[in-house]
TORRODO-779683 format. One record per residue (C-alpha): residue number from 1; residue in one letter; x, y negated, z negated. Coordinates in nm, 4 decimals, m for minus. Layout:
BEGIN
<NUM,'A',<X,Y,Z>>
...
//
This chain:
BEGIN
<1,'M',<0.0000,0.0000,0.0000>>
<2,'K',<0.2846,m0.2395,m0.0836>>
<3,'R',<0.4437,m0.1689,0.2536>>
<4,'A',<0.1193,m0.2399,0.4411>>
<5,'T',<0.0659,m0.5582,0.2436>>
<6,'S',<0.4160,m0.6806,0.3218>>
<7,'C',<0.3497,m0.6208,0.6922>>
<8,'I',<0.0367,m0.8348,0.6802>>
<9,'L',<0.2192,m1.1122,0.4995>>
<10,'A',<0.4996,m1.0930,0.7528>>
<11,'L',<0.2509,m1.1371,1.0326>>
<12,'A',<0.0824,m1.4270,0.8593>>
<13,'S',<0.4228,m1.5920,0.8260>>
<14,'G',<0.5171,m1.5286,1.1884>>
<15,'L',<0.7965,m1.2860,1.0948>>
<16,'A',<0.9076,m0.9744,1.2828>>
<17,'L',<0.7663,m0.6333,1.1990>>
<18,'A',<1.0751,m0.4268,1.2628>>
<19,'A',<1.0896,m0.3190,0.9000>>
<20,'C',<0.7306,m0.1981,0.8994>>
<21,'G',<0.7964,0.1139,1.0974>>
<22,'G',<0.5205,0.3189,1.2571>>
<23,'T',<0.4459,0.3803,1.6213>>
<24,'S',<0.5830,0.1219,1.8597>>
<25,'P',<0.3048,m0.0933,2.0011>>
<26,'P',<0.2295,m0.0742,2.3722>>
<27,'T',<0.4060,m0.3187,2.5977>>
<28,'A',<0.1622,m0.5016,2.8208>>
<29,'A',<0.1959,m0.7881,3.0584>>
<30,'S',<0.1535,m1.1147,2.8755>>
<31,'P',<m0.1342,m1.3362,2.9912>>
<32,'S',<m0.0173,m1.6109,3.2249>>
<33,'V',<m0.1029,m1.9664,3.1266>>
<34,'A',<0.1151,m2.1313,3.3892>>
<35,'G',<m0.1083,m2.3895,3.5485>>
<36,'G',<m0.3515,m2.3864,3.2588>>
<37,'V',<m0.6996,m2.2421,3.3052>>
<38,'Q',<m0.6768,m2.2453,3.6856>>
<39,'G',<m0.3489,m2.0558,3.6815>>
<40,'L',<m0.4935,m1.8044,3.4384>>
<41,'Y',<m0.7987,m1.7652,3.6613>>
<42,'E',<m0.5823,m1.6820,3.9621>>
<43,'A',<m0.4006,m1.4155,3.7587>>
<44,'A',<m0.7315,m1.2831,3.6252>>
<45,'K',<m0.8765,m1.2535,3.9790>>
<46,'K',<m0.5883,m1.0230,4.0701>>
<47,'E',<m0.6968,m0.7952,3.7851>>
<48,'G',<m1.0548,m0.8265,3.9052>>
<49,'A',<m1.2359,m0.7061,3.5933>>
<50,'V',<m1.2828,m0.7478,3.2199>>
<51,'T',<m1.4553,m0.5301,2.9596>>
<52,'W',<m1.5747,m0.6914,2.6389>>
<53,'Q',<m1.7446,m0.5849,2.3179>>
<54,'A',<m1.9496,m0.7691,2.0544>>
<55,'G',<m2.2194,m0.5830,1.8661>>
<56,'V',<m2.3937,m0.9046,1.7653>>
<57,'L',<m2.4347,m1.0003,2.1311>>
<58,'D',<m2.5440,m0.6685,2.2801>>
<59,'Q',<m2.8919,m0.7977,2.3657>>
<60,'A',<m2.7408,m1.0944,2.5497>>
<61,'A',<m2.4579,m0.9120,2.7266>>
<62,'E',<m2.6150,m0.9404,3.0729>>
<63,'P',<m2.6805,m1.3178,3.0786>>
<64,'I',<m2.3419,m1.3871,2.9196>>
<65,'G',<m2.1701,m1.1723,3.1823>>
<66,'K',<m2.3588,m1.3438,3.4638>>
<67,'A',<m2.2707,m1.6883,3.3289>>
<68,'F',<m1.9010,m1.6012,3.3165>>
<69,'M',<m1.9045,m1.4544,3.6692>>
<70,'A',<m2.0799,m1.7640,3.7984>>
<71,'R',<m1.8064,m1.9795,3.6506>>
<72,'Y',<m1.5246,m1.7445,3.7576>>
<73,'P',<m1.6239,m1.5471,4.0709>>
<74,'G',<m1.4178,m1.2443,4.1575>>
<75,'I',<m1.4008,m1.0981,3.8054>>
<76,'Q',<m1.6436,m0.8166,3.7324>>
<77,'V',<m1.7694,m0.8229,3.3727>>
<78,'T',<m1.8579,m0.5019,3.1879>>
<79,'F',<m2.0002,m0.4797,2.8358>>
<80,'N',<m1.9012,m0.1889,2.6104>>
<81,'P',<m2.1760,m0.1304,2.3482>>
<82,'I',<m1.9423,0.0374,2.0982>>
<83,'N',<m2.0168,m0.0692,1.7390>>
<84,'E',<m1.7780,m0.3315,1.6011>>
<85,'P',<m1.6503,m0.1220,1.3045>>
<86,'Q',<m1.5535,0.1603,1.5450>>
<87,'V',<m1.3395,m0.0564,1.7726>>
<88,'P',<m1.0095,m0.0614,1.5757>>
<89,'A',<m0.9912,0.3194,1.5485>>
<90,'Q',<m1.0656,0.3522,1.9206>>
<91,'V',<m0.7980,0.0982,2.0109>>
<92,'I',<m0.5398,0.2584,1.7821>>
<93,'T',<m0.6033,0.5995,1.9386>>
<94,'E',<m0.5665,0.4697,2.2927>>
<95,'A',<m0.2732,0.2373,2.2214>>
<96,'T',<m0.0593,0.4939,2.0420>>
<97,'S',<m0.1135,0.8112,2.2430>>
<98,'G',<m0.0554,0.9283,2.5983>>
<99,'A',<0.0005,0.6375,2.8338>>
<100,'K',<m0.0573,0.3901,2.5500>>
<101,'V',<m0.3114,0.2020,2.7569>>
<102,'V',<m0.6317,0.0658,2.6041>>
<103,'K',<m0.8988,0.1565,2.8593>>
<104,'S',<m1.2236,0.1226,2.6635>>
<105,'L',<m1.2181,m0.2583,2.6390>>
<106,'D',<m1.0096,m0.5696,2.6924>>
<107,'L',<m1.1309,m0.7901,2.4066>>
<108,'A',<m1.3472,m0.7389,2.1010>>
<109,'H',<m1.5380,m0.9218,1.8307>>
<110,'G',<m1.5268,m0.8736,1.4540>>
<111,'G',<m1.4312,m1.0002,1.1122>>
<112,'P',<m1.0959,m0.9919,0.9303>>
<113,'T',<m1.1567,m0.6550,0.7652>>
<114,'Q',<m1.2251,m0.5033,1.1062>>
<115,'F',<m0.9223,m0.6264,1.2999>>
<116,'K',<m0.6854,m0.5899,1.0033>>
<117,'P',<m0.5801,m0.2288,1.0934>>
<118,'L',<m0.4703,m0.3551,1.4347>>
<119,'L',<m0.2828,m0.6452,1.2822>>
<120,'E',<m0.0987,m0.4090,1.0469>>
<121,'R',<0.0192,m0.2022,1.3436>>
<122,'D',<0.1205,m0.5032,1.5569>>
<123,'L',<m0.1501,m0.4172,1.8103>>
<124,'L',<m0.2932,m0.7676,1.8561>>
<125,'A',<m0.1777,m1.0058,2.1276>>
<126,'A',<m0.1271,m1.3759,2.0591>>
<127,'G',<m0.2543,m1.6222,2.3152>>
<128,'S',<m0.1513,m1.9763,2.4068>>
<129,'W',<m0.5017,m2.0886,2.3210>>
<130,'A',<m0.4352,m2.4590,2.2722>>
<131,'E',<m0.3075,m2.4796,2.6308>>
<132,'L',<m0.6406,m2.3335,2.7425>>
<133,'G',<m0.8455,m2.5947,2.5593>>
<134,'V',<m0.9465,m2.3867,2.2573>>
<135,'E',<m1.0100,m2.6026,1.9517>>
<136,'A',<m0.7241,m2.5866,1.7027>>
<137,'S',<m0.9628,m2.5103,1.4160>>
<138,'R',<m1.0632,m2.1844,1.5860>>
<139,'I',<m0.7090,m2.0502,1.6274>>
<140,'K',<m0.6227,m1.8179,1.3379>>
<141,'V',<m0.3579,m1.5613,1.2398>>
<142,'D',<m0.0866,m1.7096,1.4586>>
<143,'G',<m0.3115,m1.7047,1.7656>>
<144,'K',<m0.4168,m1.3417,1.7257>>
<145,'W',<m0.7739,m1.4163,1.6283>>
<146,'I',<m1.0144,m1.6843,1.7532>>
<147,'A',<m1.2853,m1.7787,1.5039>>
<148,'N',<m1.6220,m1.7723,1.6767>>
<149,'E',<m1.9137,m1.8085,1.4344>>
<150,'D',<m1.9870,m1.8144,1.0641>>
<151,'S',<m2.2953,m1.7632,0.8510>>
<152,'V',<m2.3936,m1.8476,0.4948>>
<153,'N',<m2.6117,m1.6186,0.2850>>
<154,'V',<m2.9021,m1.7710,0.0947>>
<155,'W',<m3.1783,m1.6616,m0.1410>>
<156,'V',<m3.5188,m1.6837,0.0251>>
<157,'Y',<m3.8593,m1.6694,m0.1394>>
<158,'N',<m4.2215,m1.6313,m0.0276>>
<159,'T',<m4.3961,m1.9639,m0.0845>>
<160,'T',<m4.7393,m1.8034,m0.1241>>
<161,'L',<m4.6146,m1.5797,m0.4054>>
<162,'V',<m4.3667,m1.8075,m0.5805>>
<163,'Q',<m4.4711,m2.1418,m0.7234>>
<164,'P',<m4.2240,m2.4328,m0.6919>>
<165,'T',<m4.1801,m2.4419,m1.0700>>
<166,'D',<m4.0818,m2.0737,m1.0729>>
<167,'V',<m3.8134,m2.0877,m0.8028>>
<168,'P',<m3.4829,m1.9644,m0.9543>>
<169,'K',<m3.2375,m2.2491,m0.9994>>
<170,'Q',<m2.9598,m2.0600,m1.1762>>
<171,'W',<m2.8559,m1.6966,m1.1742>>
<172,'D',<m3.0011,m1.6098,m1.5150>>
<173,'D',<m3.3443,m1.7145,m1.3838>>
<174,'L',<m3.3474,m1.3892,m1.1858>>
<175,'L',<m3.3513,m1.2005,m1.5162>>
<176,'K',<m3.6807,m1.3481,m1.6335>>
<177,'P',<m3.9672,m1.1007,m1.6924>>
<178,'R',<m4.1720,m1.2435,m1.4033>>
<179,'W',<m3.9289,m1.0877,m1.1513>>
<180,'K',<m3.9437,m0.7355,m1.2932>>
<181,'G',<m4.1043,m0.4561,m1.0938>>
<182,'K',<m4.0125,m0.4411,m0.7210>>
<183,'K',<m4.0308,m0.8187,m0.6737>>
<184,'I',<m3.6669,m0.8720,m0.5794>>
<185,'V',<m3.5311,m0.7040,m0.2668>>
<186,'T',<m3.1594,m0.6596,m0.2013>>
<187,'N',<m2.9559,m0.4774,0.0590>>
<188,'A',<m2.7278,m0.1804,0.0088>>
<189,'S',<m2.4109,m0.3755,0.0920>>
<190,'A',<m2.4594,m0.6066,m0.2098>>
<191,'A',<m2.4189,m0.9056,0.0229>>
<192,'G',<m2.5030,m1.2213,m0.1681>>
<193,'L',<m2.4134,m1.0667,m0.5032>>
<194,'S',<m2.0551,m0.9389,m0.4798>>
<195,'Q',<m1.9168,m1.2943,m0.4701>>
<196,'L',<m2.0310,m1.3351,m0.8315>>
<197,'F',<m1.7166,m1.1564,m0.9472>>
<198,'F',<m1.5171,m1.4517,m0.8114>>
<199,'T',<m1.7334,m1.7171,m0.9754>>
<200,'M',<m1.8394,m1.5521,m1.3032>>
<201,'G',<m1.5380,m1.3345,m1.3688>>
<202,'E',<m1.5524,m0.9553,m1.3675>>
<203,'D',<m1.6970,m0.8981,m1.7150>>
<204,'K',<m1.9795,m1.1531,m1.6894>>
<205,'A',<m2.0617,m1.0489,m1.3337>>
<206,'R',<m2.0840,m0.6851,m1.4360>>
<207,'D',<m2.3124,m0.7759,m1.7288>>
<208,'F',<m2.5337,m0.9882,m1.5048>>
<209,'L',<m2.5666,m0.7189,m1.2376>>
<210,'T',<m2.6441,m0.4578,m1.5028>>
<211,'A',<m2.9280,m0.6767,m1.6274>>
<212,'L',<m3.0427,m0.7437,m1.2712>>
<213,'K',<m3.0616,m0.3707,m1.2013>>
<214,'A',<m3.3056,m0.3399,m1.4933>>
<215,'Q',<m3.5453,m0.5667,m1.3011>>
<216,'D',<m3.6320,m0.2638,m1.0835>>
<217,'L',<m3.5054,m0.3892,m0.7478>>
<218,'V',<m3.6162,m0.2821,m0.4031>>
<219,'V',<m3.3101,m0.1691,m0.2053>>
<220,'V',<m3.3019,m0.1729,0.1765>>
<221,'K',<m3.0292,m0.1025,0.4301>>
<222,'S',<m2.9583,m0.4560,0.5487>>
<223,'K',<m3.0607,m0.8210,0.5319>>
<224,'G',<m3.3012,m0.7759,0.8235>>
<225,'P',<m3.5538,m0.5613,0.6332>>
<226,'S',<m3.4940,m0.7754,0.3250>>
<227,'R',<m3.6038,m1.0986,0.4900>>
<228,'E',<m3.8975,m0.9221,0.6574>>
<229,'M',<m4.0233,m0.7966,0.3214>>
<230,'V',<m4.0124,m1.1483,0.1809>>
<231,'A',<m4.1794,m1.2957,0.4883>>
<232,'N',<m4.4699,m1.0490,0.4828>>
<233,'G',<m4.5192,m1.0635,0.1058>>
<234,'Q',<m4.3861,m0.7181,0.0160>>
<235,'A',<m4.1291,m0.8891,m0.2051>>
<236,'H',<m4.1111,m1.2257,m0.3771>>
<237,'L',<m3.7371,m1.2896,m0.3434>>
<238,'G',<m3.4558,m1.1628,m0.1235>>
<239,'I',<m3.1312,m1.2493,0.0529>>
<240,'S',<m3.0978,m1.3616,0.4144>>
<241,'T',<m2.8919,m1.6194,0.6033>>
<242,'V',<m2.9671,m1.9873,0.6522>>
<243,'K',<m2.9938,m1.9303,1.0277>>
<244,'D',<m3.2548,m1.6557,0.9831>>
<245,'V',<m3.4586,m1.8626,0.7381>>
<246,'I',<m3.4741,m2.1477,0.9901>>
<247,'E',<m3.5942,m1.9072,1.2593>>
<248,'M',<m3.8559,m1.7534,1.0271>>
<249,'K',<m3.9905,m2.0976,0.9364>>
<250,'K',<m4.0160,m2.1913,1.3051>>
<251,'K',<m4.2341,m1.8836,1.3539>>
<252,'G',<m4.4608,m1.9916,1.0688>>
<253,'A',<m4.3417,m1.7500,0.7996>>
<254,'P',<m4.4199,m1.8697,0.4428>>
<255,'V',<m4.0564,m1.8788,0.3318>>
<256,'E',<m3.8189,m2.1288,0.1767>>
<257,'M',<m3.4633,m2.1315,0.0453>>
<258,'A',<m3.3592,m2.1339,m0.3184>>
<259,'S',<m3.0490,m2.3245,m0.4230>>
<260,'L',<m2.8774,m2.0402,m0.6082>>
<261,'G',<m2.5074,m2.0338,m0.5381>>
<262,'P',<m2.2402,m2.0195,m0.4455>>
<263,'M',<m2.3261,m1.7587,m0.1834>>
<264,'E',<m2.0999,m1.5871,0.0689>>
<265,'R',<m1.9804,m1.7428,0.3925>>
<266,'D',<m1.8870,m1.4825,0.6532>>
<267,'L',<m1.6483,m1.5653,0.9379>>
<268,'R',<m1.6214,m1.3647,1.2609>>
<269,'G',<m1.4305,m1.4011,1.5854>>
<270,'W',<m1.2524,m1.2572,1.8899>>
<271,'Y',<m0.9315,m1.0603,1.9305>>
<272,'L',<m0.7284,m0.9212,2.2187>>
<273,'P',<m0.5555,m0.5841,2.1655>>
<274,'K',<m0.2155,m0.5175,2.3152>>
<275,'G',<m0.2008,m0.2678,2.5979>>
<276,'V',<m0.5338,m0.3570,2.7595>>
<277,'Q',<m0.5760,m0.3189,3.1345>>
<278,'H',<m0.6846,m0.6766,3.2068>>
<279,'P',<m0.5003,m0.9130,2.9682>>
<280,'N',<m0.5379,m1.2224,3.1878>>
<281,'A',<m0.9092,m1.1713,3.2451>>
<282,'A',<m0.9548,m1.1010,2.8738>>
<283,'T',<m0.7728,m1.4216,2.7807>>
<284,'L',<m0.9823,m1.6186,3.0292>>
<285,'F',<m1.3040,m1.4665,2.8925>>
<286,'M',<m1.2049,m1.5433,2.5327>>
<287,'S',<m1.1187,m1.9049,2.6103>>
<288,'W',<m1.4463,m1.9422,2.8037>>
<289,'I',<m1.6793,m1.7846,2.5475>>
<290,'V',<m1.5668,m2.0264,2.2735>>
<291,'S',<m1.5880,m2.3250,2.5111>>
<292,'P',<m1.9020,m2.5441,2.5043>>
<293,'E',<m2.0404,m2.3531,2.8036>>
<294,'G',<m1.9765,m2.0092,2.6554>>
<295,'W',<m2.0888,m2.1149,2.3115>>
<296,'A',<m2.4208,m2.2376,2.4531>>
<297,'Q',<m2.4790,m1.8841,2.5815>>
<298,'Q',<m2.4065,m1.7435,2.2370>>
<299,'Q',<m2.6449,m1.9841,2.0688>>
<300,'K',<m2.9201,m1.8709,2.3046>>
<301,'A',<m2.8473,m1.5207,2.1760>>
<302,'G',<m2.8950,m1.6297,1.8151>>
<303,'L',<m2.5411,m1.6949,1.6932>>
<304,'D',<m2.4562,m2.0198,1.5223>>
<305,'V',<m2.2032,m2.1997,1.3057>>
<306,'A',<m2.2665,m2.3014,0.9483>>
<307,'T',<m1.9764,m2.5433,0.9048>>
<308,'P',<m1.8923,m2.8309,0.9207>>
<309,'C',<m2.2015,m3.0447,0.8581>>
<310,'S',<m2.2233,m3.1852,1.2111>>
<311,'A',<m2.1723,m2.8524,1.3880>>
<312,'S',<m2.5322,m2.7336,1.4188>>
<313,'E',<m2.8851,m2.7447,1.2842>>
<314,'V',<m2.7861,m2.4732,1.0384>>
<315,'A',<m2.4805,m2.6638,0.9188>>
<316,'K',<m2.6799,m2.9846,0.8814>>
<317,'L',<m2.9383,m2.8094,0.6641>>
<318,'I',<m2.6715,m2.6517,0.4435>>
<319,'C',<m2.5290,m2.9962,0.3757>>
<320,'E',<m2.8681,m3.1628,0.3288>>
<321,'R',<m2.9717,m2.8976,0.0753>>
<322,'D',<m2.6261,m2.8987,m0.0811>>
<323,'L',<m2.6127,m2.5209,m0.0587>>
<324,'K',<m2.2910,m2.3960,m0.2157>>
<325,'Y',<m2.0911,m2.1188,m0.0536>>
<326,'L',<m1.7722,m1.9235,m0.1175>>
<327,'D',<m1.5068,m1.8244,0.1362>>
<328,'F',<m1.1330,m1.7668,0.1303>>
<329,'E',<m1.0627,m2.1400,0.1449>>
<330,'T',<m1.2973,m2.2396,m0.1391>>
<331,'A',<m1.1700,m1.9408,m0.3376>>
<332,'G',<m0.8135,m2.0703,m0.2930>>
<333,'L',<m0.6893,m1.7412,m0.1471>>
<334,'E',<m0.5080,m1.6317,0.1660>>
<335,'M',<m0.7634,m1.4896,0.4102>>
<336,'F',<m0.6714,m1.1224,0.3826>>
<337,'A',<m0.6223,m1.1421,0.0073>>
<338,'Y',<m0.9744,m1.2813,m0.0212>>
<339,'Y',<m1.1333,m1.0156,0.1988>>
<340,'N',<m0.9446,m0.7406,0.0172>>
<341,'K',<m1.0830,m0.8658,m0.3128>>
<342,'L',<m1.4316,m0.9083,m0.1687>>
<343,'A',<m1.4348,m0.5513,m0.0382>>
<344,'G',<m1.3416,m0.4262,m0.3837>>
<345,'Y',<m1.6103,m0.6399,m0.5451>>
<346,'E',<m1.8706,m0.5148,m0.2973>>
<347,'S',<m1.7939,m0.1587,m0.4000>>
<348,'L',<m1.8066,m0.2532,m0.7672>>
<349,'A',<m2.1396,m0.4347,m0.7255>>
<350,'Q',<m2.2841,m0.1337,m0.5442>>
<351,'Q',<m2.1758,0.0914,m0.8280>>
<352,'V',<m2.3173,m0.1283,m1.1018>>
<353,'L',<m2.6474,m0.1787,m0.9192>>
<354,'E',<m2.6595,0.1854,m0.8053>>
<355,'L',<m2.7661,0.0677,m0.4635>>
<356,'K',<m2.9283,0.3461,m0.2651>>
<357,'P',<m3.1417,0.2428,0.0336>>
<358,'Q',<m3.5025,0.3611,0.0117>>
//
């Protein structure tokens, strides 16, 4: 574990990985940025194709592909519907065996915990993103990850079942007798609760979650069913995202947000594995999909950004409501150190709450 950690820190510092050992990464042609975007496009046309993956955009893969091909004719776009958590293992298998060529995809989408195994093995390519017009704030991990979207969790309540005077304003309010008996719904991942170990400390967070479990919670697989139960009155309170609450309200659902916090902010983005078949086309696609034109396509598909305040309708509402959130920056931790801790706290929260989806 110490050796793996030192490799990550070396990467974060821009140092060589010679001391990390392991299988040598594949050697692939570096994307060409000579001549900027136009030069990259010419190199990408010679490759003629690009295969991308993003589980959160699977329903919008066709219009996104068409929009890219309209902007850059001559490059055939293919979407691989592989689930995001499965991508790193697939890439590692292809990049370290046989011809060491990654054939299943050229670029992928995911969070830090997902691309971390590739980073540890030096299997991520760094791009000259600033030269391609990518905003500096999006460029992370020495150019090996491009931040794409973020979301902030929030407590949501049914306005027909919960009176304004009863809306929880602090965490201990959730322990009041009125919320006992299948009135609070949570999801099996403990999203929206595991961050309490950062803010309360481990002992107090454990005590709080133990008391919360005694409220006889409803446990579902994900935030989707959770917000639906609140919207249709099957539960009084639950956890969703600010984006989803806005969409529910637009559809006339009797829901509103509570100001409990801080909640979790989740950050996701794009990465380009080494050894892919179309590195130039992949680089062009990545720079395009985070551009205003590509981002507009993603927003149509339901993705959004929650920070900073001027970035979107979601971000504006978070600031107007003064909704507090926690991420690696507000926690004062290096990104991977934060996500490592969060993963451990998620497991601990699941254990304390005995979360088993019904």
